[in-house]
LUMNU-403935 format. One record per residue (C-alpha): x, y, z. Coordinates in nm, 3 decimals. Layout:
<rs>
+---------+---------+---------+
!       X !       Y !       Z !
+---------+---------+---------+
!       X !       Y !       Z !
...
+---------+---------+---------+
</rs>
This chain:
<rs>
+---------+---------+---------+
!       X !       Y !       Z !
+---------+---------+---------+
!  10.470 !   9.767 !   8.445 !
!  10.448 !  10.136 !   8.364 !
!  10.759 !  10.355 !   8.361 !
!  10.734 !  10.733 !   8.335 !
!  10.982 !  11.016 !   8.355 !
!  10.965 !  11.224 !   8.669 !
!  10.834 !  11.558 !   8.547 !
!  10.900 !  11.885 !   8.727 !
!  10.558 !  12.042 !   8.661 !
!  10.632 !  12.331 !   8.896 !
!  10.947 !  12.415 !   8.701 !
!  10.771 !  12.366 !   8.368 !
!  10.500 !  12.615 !   8.461 !
!  10.726 !  12.884 !   8.608 !
!  10.651 !  13.239 !   8.501 !
!  10.832 !  13.368 !   8.196 !
!  11.102 !  13.625 !   8.238 !
!  11.039 !  13.964 !   8.084 !
!  11.052 !  13.955 !   7.709 !
!  10.854 !  13.917 !   7.391 !
!  10.763 !  13.551 !   7.455 !
!  10.582 !  13.612 !   7.784 !
!  10.236 !  13.567 !   7.627 !
!  10.349 !  13.246 !   7.455 !
!  10.486 !  13.108 !   7.784 !
!  10.159 !  13.193 !   7.962 !
!   9.970 !  12.993 !   7.700 !
!  10.208 !  12.698 !   7.741 !
!  10.170 !  12.711 !   8.120 !
!   9.791 !  12.709 !   8.086 !
!   9.809 !  12.407 !   7.853 !
!  10.037 !  12.214 !   8.089 !
!   9.811 !  12.285 !   8.384 !
!   9.495 !  12.203 !   8.182 !
!   9.605 !  11.848 !   8.110 !
!   9.694 !  11.797 !   8.479 !
!  10.001 !  11.576 !   8.441 !
!  10.016 !  11.523 !   8.817 !
!   9.658 !  11.395 !   8.823 !
!   9.730 !  11.163 !   8.529 !
!  10.029 !  11.018 !   8.713 !
!   9.818 !  10.964 !   9.026 !
!   9.543 !  10.794 !   8.827 !
!   9.789 !  10.559 !   8.656 !
!   9.955 !  10.474 !   8.987 !
!   9.616 !  10.410 !   9.151 !
!   9.497 !  10.179 !   8.872 !
!   9.825 !   9.987 !   8.877 !
!   9.797 !   9.943 !   9.254 !
!   9.446 !   9.798 !   9.205 !
!   9.569 !   9.558 !   8.937 !
!   9.888 !   9.464 !   9.125 !
!  10.111 !   9.627 !   8.864 !
!  10.443 !   9.799 !   8.901 !
!  10.482 !  10.179 !   8.869 !
!  10.833 !  10.315 !   8.824 !
!  10.919 !  10.684 !   8.803 !
!  11.250 !  10.748 !   8.627 !
!  11.466 !  11.021 !   8.786 !
!  11.510 !  11.229 !   8.470 !
!  11.796 !  11.442 !   8.608 !
!  12.014 !  11.136 !   8.681 !
!  11.920 !  10.903 !   8.394 !
!  11.879 !  11.167 !   8.118 !
!  11.678 !  10.937 !   7.889 !
!  11.666 !  11.177 !   7.593 !
!  12.048 !  11.197 !   7.586 !
!  12.136 !  10.835 !   7.671 !
!  12.188 !  10.557 !   7.417 !
!  11.960 !  10.255 !   7.465 !
!  12.227 !  10.022 !   7.320 !
!  12.557 !  10.124 !   7.485 !
!  12.422 !  10.352 !   7.765 !
!  12.654 !  10.636 !   7.658 !
!  12.555 !  11.003 !   7.688 !
!  12.527 !  11.225 !   7.381 !
!  12.408 !  11.581 !   7.455 !
!  12.112 !  11.679 !   7.235 !
!  11.894 !  11.986 !   7.187 !
!  11.516 !  11.983 !   7.157 !
!  11.543 !  12.043 !   6.784 !
!  11.736 !  11.716 !   6.733 !
!  11.458 !  11.469 !   6.649 !
!  11.690 !  11.181 !   6.555 !
!  11.912 !  11.029 !   6.822 !
!  12.256 !  10.925 !   6.690 !
!  12.499 !  10.783 !   6.945 !
!  12.837 !  10.957 !   6.960 !
!  13.016 !  10.635 !   7.058 !
!  13.213 !  10.527 !   6.745 !
!  13.172 !  10.160 !   6.834 !
!  12.793 !  10.193 !   6.868 !
!  12.656 !  10.453 !   6.621 !
!  12.298 !  10.361 !   6.721 !
!  12.042 !  10.579 !   6.537 !
!  11.674 !  10.601 !   6.628 !
!  11.392 !  10.851 !   6.674 !
!  11.468 !  11.049 !   6.990 !
!  11.136 !  10.968 !   7.161 !
!  11.160 !  10.595 !   7.089 !
!  11.519 !  10.583 !   7.215 !
!  11.415 !  10.771 !   7.528 !
!  11.127 !  10.525 !   7.592 !
!  11.368 !  10.231 !   7.549 !
!  11.610 !  10.386 !   7.800 !
!  11.326 !  10.431 !   8.051 !
!  11.215 !  10.071 !   8.003 !
!  11.570 !   9.935 !   8.045 !
!  11.619 !  10.141 !   8.362 !
!  11.280 !  10.036 !   8.503 !
!  11.346 !   9.666 !   8.435 !
!  11.677 !   9.698 !   8.617 !
!  11.496 !   9.846 !   8.917 !
!  11.235 !   9.568 !   8.897 !
!  11.505 !   9.301 !   8.905 !
!  11.682 !   9.474 !   9.194 !
!  11.361 !   9.498 !   9.396 !
!  11.271 !   9.133 !   9.330 !
!  11.604 !   9.019 !   9.482 !
!  11.539 !   9.210 !   9.805 !
!  11.324 !   9.078 !  10.089 !
!  10.979 !   9.208 !  10.007 !
!  10.835 !   9.203 !  10.359 !
!  10.837 !   9.582 !  10.402 !
!  10.785 !   9.688 !  10.043 !
!  10.500 !   9.642 !   9.801 !
!  10.514 !   9.603 !   9.426 !
!  10.454 !   9.972 !   9.362 !
!  10.517 !  10.128 !   9.703 !
!  10.152 !  10.185 !   9.786 !
!  10.054 !  10.218 !  10.153 !
!   9.705 !  10.110 !  10.051 !
!   9.843 !   9.778 !   9.929 !
!  10.052 !   9.737 !  10.243 !
!   9.744 !   9.791 !  10.460 !
!   9.551 !   9.541 !  10.249 !
!   9.823 !   9.276 !  10.294 !
!   9.823 !   9.335 !  10.671 !
!   9.441 !   9.298 !  10.683 !
!   9.463 !   8.971 !  10.489 !
!   9.727 !   8.837 !  10.730 !
!   9.510 !   8.938 !  11.027 !
!   9.206 !   8.767 !  10.875 !
!   9.411 !   8.456 !  10.805 !
!   9.539 !   8.452 !  11.164 !
!   9.182 !   8.488 !  11.299 !
!   9.051 !   8.201 !  11.087 !
!   9.341 !   7.976 !  11.196 !
!   9.265 !   8.042 !  11.565 !
!   8.901 !   7.961 !  11.506 !
!   8.598 !   8.144 !  11.387 !
!   8.580 !   8.359 !  11.698 !
!   8.372 !   8.671 !  11.648 !
!   8.538 !   8.949 !  11.845 !
!   8.363 !   9.264 !  11.962 !
!   8.534 !   9.581 !  11.834 !
!   8.621 !   9.695 !  12.189 !
!   8.772 !   9.367 !  12.298 !
!   8.459 !   9.216 !  12.460 !
!   8.332 !   8.886 !  12.334 !
!   7.999 !   8.900 !  12.157 !
!   7.825 !   8.607 !  12.333 !
+---------+---------+---------+
</rs>
């Protein structure tokens, strides 16, 4: 299973407003576009589909993994300069590196989605939502049905090949 945050690359690479940091923002935009985060996500999803793995994309706006406690699930607003996550819940007081806490929140959320999807009838869904996998399952069922009927070689246009 691979769980990633849903990144808004378009929003991240928006043009800078007028000001002294315009050149700096242009450099950041170029760097973000150079590493092609969208292509990386597609490659990971493709490889997981080949291996039969599970790809989960965390809706960052709803879950807010960098602000949520991995122990009590409470929200504590943080700024980017806060590198240590300390839960504001007096009963919890969980403290951890912000990135590690965020990764734990993503993993907990993804495992919850995995459990929810395993309890649902899986006839119309695949393990990572890939149409390629769905088509492959349908082809396997068709092949199985053809072999059960008998090894009849059918012509592609419906005519028998005798």
